[in-house]
C-alpha positions, 0 to 999 in steps of 0.5 A: 778656819781659813788658815787651817785649810791653807795649812792642810792644803800646803801639807798635801802639796808638800807630800805629793811633791815628796812622792814624785821621783827625781826628774832624772830618776828612771823606773827599772823593769821587774826581775825574775818574771816567770809563768807557771802552770798551777792547774788545768787552764790556770797559770801563775805570773810572778815577778820581783821589783828591781832591787836597784829601784829606789822606792823611797817616797814613791808608790810603784805599780805594774802594767801586765800585758797578756800577748797570747792566746788573747791580747789583754792588759791590766794594772796591779800593785801586786807582784804576782797574778793568777790567770785562767786561760786556755793553754793548748795555744801556748801562753806569753805575757809581759810586765813593766814598772809604772808609777802608780799615782802618776801615769804620765811618768815614763814606765820602765821597759818590758820584760817577757816570759812564755809557755811553749805550745804543748807537743803533739802532731797537728790534726790529732787533737779533738774538735767541736768540744761541747759541754752542758750542765744540768741540775737534779734534785739531790735528797741525801743532804739538806745542805746541798739539795741539788746536784749538777751533772756534766756531759761533754761530747767531741769529734776525733781529730781528722789526722788522729791515728786509728788507735788514738784514745782520748781522756777528759778532765774538768776543773771547777774552782780548786777541784779537778776530776777525771771522767769515768763514764765514756761513750765510744764510736765504732772504733772504740774511741772515746767521743763523749763523757758524763759526770753524773755528779760534780762539784759544780755550783749551778749558781756559781760564776767561776769558769769551768775548765775542760781538758782533753789529752790523748795517747797513741802508739803511732804519734803524739796526740796534741792536747786541747782545753776550753773554758766554759761560762756556766750560764752559757752551758747550763741546760735549765729544767722544764717547769713542772706540774703544768696545769690548764683549765677552761671556764667559758672563754677563759684559759687559765694556766699554772705551773711550778718553777723548774728543779733548780738551786735558783729561787722562784723570782730568778726565772723568766717563762714562755707559754706556747698555746696552740689551737689544734683545730685552726693550726695557729699558736701564740707565745707569751713571755712573763715573769710569773708562774700563771697566765690567763688568756681569752680563747674561743670555746669550740677548739682544742688547745695544747699548752707548753711552758719553758723557763730560763734564769733571769738576768737579775740572778746571773747572765742570760743563758739557755732556755729549757726544753718545752714541757710536755704538752697538755690538752684542754678543750674540744673541737666538737661543734656546739649547738649554737653552731648547728643553729647557725648552719640552719639559719644559713640554709634557710637564708639561702632558700629564702634568697632562691625563692625571692630570685624565682619570684622576680624571674616570674614577675619579669617573665624572665623564664619565658624570655630565657626558655620560650615555649615550643609550638605543639604539632596539629592533630585530628584527634579532636575532630574524630571525637566530635564526629563520634559524638554526633553519631551516638546522638542520632542513634539515641534520638529517634522519632517514634511512629504516629499513633491515632488518638480519638478526641472528645467528640469522636474526631481523630487527631495525630501527634508525634511522640519521641521514644528511646529505642531499646538499643539506646537504653542499653547504651 
């Protein structure tokens, strides 16, 4: 076993040695390097190996460096490369030959090529180009149940002549389309475009290229192009069929996934619950399409839900708009609230009564509010003198009448009588 391993190792070393070029050998740069525009925002870089390069027992590779509009480099063994890039700033690149299996070996010199900046007067191209896509149900075919629309807007260049007119094109994959539905400003210049139906795949990962050129009788209009990642411009639809119900203090919310080509497990959700009586709200994130919350049952609530495609299915993008609010519960006071008010009122009265008793026992009222002395009067003496006069008139001594005794003697006696005037009194 050991001799076989030694033989195999020796053969590998010999092959690697044979694959190395002579120490005196030099890598030669590629030839016939060209850059060609093959579509909107897409170029083809092509070159040929140097015919004088000795390729026996060596594996050649190429180091490509993009110089403009953005610096980037990569390695390849092919002799051509397709690149998706903006072109209104021009494009330039360089390439050199390298030894694929031995990066320590000196590379060849660079060869370069470029595309000039497109003609046009500065300040005439559009600015602030923005685009959004939206998915709609498309029932004409079972193979493609969803259709993607595209909407783009822009502003007129600050130095563009008044007669400038702009025209928009988009490319997705190998398909290029020109806009046919424009919106115009007050000077009848195109400032927006809508494609009701496109070939864009909402689940795709290709770049969306948008190109806008223009025309004017006064001067040349500079073109403009831009690349968009679909996940960054896709406006997700709001969740549908949102329902909510309250049982006691339990609020239960359910909904269905948005209209989208993505399956149900590809969505994240946010639920917003607003207490309309108290004026506060809570927001919760989740991955399922149900949510249960504990609430008080004396308030009215508004419920809204929004969605976004999860990172498990594509790069994180935009959230949808909030769904239309639905309202549950009511803000009328329940009977136990009325009882609470009664109890509070009774407690307040009881406290006042206790305080009043304490003040009476401690003579706080007398100390705080001493009595005012009453003025002297002769009314009492007046009533006393009147009563005496009445008594004197009523009680009068009647005359003494003689009375015969048993033996014929005469005896006298006093008899009190009430005069007739007193009886009338």
